[in-house]
N, C-alpha and C positions, 0 to 999 in steps of 0.2 A: 255507704248510706241508706242507698239505695233498696240493699238488702231489707233490713233493720224497718225502711219505712213498709216494707212489701208485709211481713210480720204485723207490724200493727193495723195496718190498714186491711189485713184477710181478718184479725182476731175482734177488730171493732165489728167489722160487718155481722161475721157469726153471730156476735154480746147482743146488734139490734134484731134478732133474729124474735130475743123473751120478750113479745111483746105481751104475755099473760101475767111473766112474771114482773114485769115492770110494774101493768096496776095494780096488783097484790098490794109490792110494797110501795105503792106510791098510795093506800087505801089505808096499808095499815102506816108509814106513816103523818097522813091527817090524826089518823086516833088518835097516836101514840101526842101528836103534837097539839091538841085539843087539849089532854088530860094535862099535860106539861103548863099548856098557857092558866090553868086551870087551877093547878097549886102554886103558880107564883103569883095569882089572883088574890088567892086565899092569906097568902102571905103579905101583901102587901097590904089588904082590907087590914089583916091582925096586927102592923105596926106602926103608927105614929114618926117612929125613928127615922130621920136621913136615910136616903141610902145611895150607895153610888151610884146607881142606873134608875130610871124612872121604868115606870112599868111597862108604857108602848115600847120603850130601847128595850126592856126582855121579851117582849110578843112578839118585835123584829128577831130578835138575837134566837128565839127560839124556831122559827119558821128558819129564820137561812139554815139553822145546824140539823132542822128537818130536810130542806132541801138537800143539803151537803152532807146527807147523814155516809152516805157510801167513801165518805174522802177520811172517815175512821172507822169503817168499818177493816177490821183486820184481819185475813185465813189463808196460811200458806195454801200457791195453786194446787187445786184440787186434782188434775190435771200428773203436772209432777209428783204428788205425793207419789200419785199409780204408779208411774212410772219407776221412782226413785226405792218402791216395797217391790215390784215385778222387776227389775235391772236392766226392761226396755230404756232406762236412762243412761243408754249406753251408747243406743242413738244419738241421743243430744253429742254426748260425747266430740263422734264423728261428724259433724255438720261443718260447712269450714267457713261460721260463723264466730263469731266471740259467744260464748255463751250467758256470761253475764246479761250483756246485749242485747241477745235473742231472749231474754225469761224478761228483763226492764222492759222490752218492746210489749211484752204481753201482758203485763204487772197494770203497764198505763195505761194498754185497752180495754182492760176488766176494771179500771177505775174510768172511763170517758162515757163512755159509750154508757152502762148503767145506766148513772148518773145525769148524763143528757136527757133519758127519756123518763127519767123521775123527778127531776129537779126540776125543769119549763115548767108541767101540771101545776106542778106540786105551788112553784112561786105563782103564776095566775092563778088562782085558787088563793091562796091564802093574801094576796092583794088585792085582791075583791071582794072577800067575804072574812077575814078571817083578822085583820089589822095589820099586816106586813106592812111598812114603809116603806115610799121609792129611798135611794137611793138620794142624801145630803147634796149633790151635785155630780154632775156629768162628770167631771176628773176626779172623782172618789168612785163611782161607780166602773171608770178605765180601770182602777190602778187595784179595785177590785177584783177584774174581772181577771187582772195580772197578778194578782196574788193567790185567785184561785186554781188558775193554774199553775206558781210554783210551789200551790198545795199537793197539783194530782205527786208532779214528782216529789215534792216529798213523803207522801204515801205511799207511795209504788217502791221507794227505795228502803221504806220500814217493810213492805211485805216483802222483798225480796230475801230481805235478813230471815223471816220468819221463814220461806219459803227453803232458802240454802240451809237454816236448820235443821231440814228435815235427815240431810245429809248422816248425821251425828244421832238423830233422833227418832228418824223414821217415822212414827207415828206423829209427832207433834201436839200431844193433845197437849202439853204442858206450854208450850209457847203459846199455842193459841188461845189457852184460857186466860196466864197474866196478864200474856202483853196487851189484849181491849181492856179490860180490867182498868190501868193503867193511862193508857190513853182516851181512854173517854172520860176522866175525871177532868186529868192535867191540861186536857184540850179545852174544856170548856164548855164542854156537850151534856152532863150531870149537871151542874150551877154554872149557871154565866161568871170567870175568870176576875172580876171588877168589885162579886160579891166574896168572894173568899177572904180569910184575915189574912192579912197585909204581910205576913212571914208565908204564907205559903204561896200567895201572886210570886212575893221571889223567885221561889222555889223554880214554881209552873213557868214564870219570865224566862230562866236560864233551858229549861226545857225545851226541844224540839216539839211537842207536844202543842204549844199552842197554833205554831204555824198552820195547823190543822185546818183549826175553824177559828179559833180567837180571836187570829191577827185579819186574817180577810172580813170574819165578822166585823167586829170595830170603827177599820177601813171602810165599808159600806155606813155604818152610823154615825160616819164621822168624830166619832172616840179621836180617833188619831185624826191629830193635823196632817194636809200636806205633807210641808217638808217633813215629819217624823216618819209616815209614810215609808222612806231610802229606809231607815235602820230597821223596820220592822221588818221588810221584804229583803233586806241584805241579812237575816235573824232565820228566815226559810231559807233563803241559799245557801248560805255557811253551813246549816246541817244537812241542808240534803247535801251536797259535796262532798262535805265528813262522813254521812252513811252510804253513801257511794262508794267512798274508796274502801271504808271496813267491810260493805258486800261486796265488794268485789277480791279483796284479800282475803276472805271471808270461804269465796265461792272456790276462789284458786288453791286454797291450801287445803280443803276439804274433796276435792277432784283429784290434787296427788292423795291423797289416802284413800280414793275412794274401793272400793273391794266387789266385785258383784260375779256370785256365785250361779252357776246352771251351765245352762249351754243347748 
C-alpha cells in the first residue's frame, strides 16, 4: 500500500501547482452559480404552488454543487489517453504494481487536489455573500464530509471506466460526451432531484449518480435524517464497489487483448 500512497501523494502535489487554473475555475463557478441562483429565484417568484424544497434550500444546493463540481466533471485521464495512442502504455504494464490500483490512485488525486483548491474559497465566499447555509448540525456536517469522501471514491471509479474504455475506443470522444450528460442530470447538478417528477426520482434514486451530489447535499441540509444517512451512504459504497469490480474486470480483459504496434 505504501507504493500506491506514494503514487497518490506525488500526483496530488503536482496538481496543487495549478493555482492559476484553480483561480480561473473558482471565478467561473461563482459566475455560473449566480446565474443558476437567479434562474431558480425567477422560478420561485413565478409560482405559488408548494415545492418540495424551499428557495433557501435550493440556493444552498446550488452552491454545494458549484463547490463540489469536480466530483461530477468526468473525462478520461489525458496522460493515459496519450500513452494508449502512442503505445507507451506498455511501460505501465511492466510496473511491479497492480495497474488498476495504480491508475485509480491517480484518479483520486486528480479529484482531491483541484477540489480542495476550488471548494474551500468558494464555500467561504458563498457563505459570506451568497446565502450558503451552514449545516443543520455538527453531526450532519461530519456525515456530509464522510459522504463527500465516498463520493470521491465513486467518482474516481466511474472515471476509471471511462479511461479503461480507451483501450477499445482510442479517442474516447463518444464516452466523454455521453456519460457526463447523464451524470449531470441524474446527480442533481442541473435540477435538484427533489424537484423532478416522482417517476424520475425513482430512477435517479436507484442509479449511482445521486451519490456524487444529491446524497451529500441533502445530508448537509438535513433533508436526510441521521438514521437514514446510513442507508444513503451504503448506497454510495455498494455502487462504488460494483463499479470498481467492473472496472477491474474490464481492464484485465482489455490488457489481455491489447496489441501494441511499433518499436
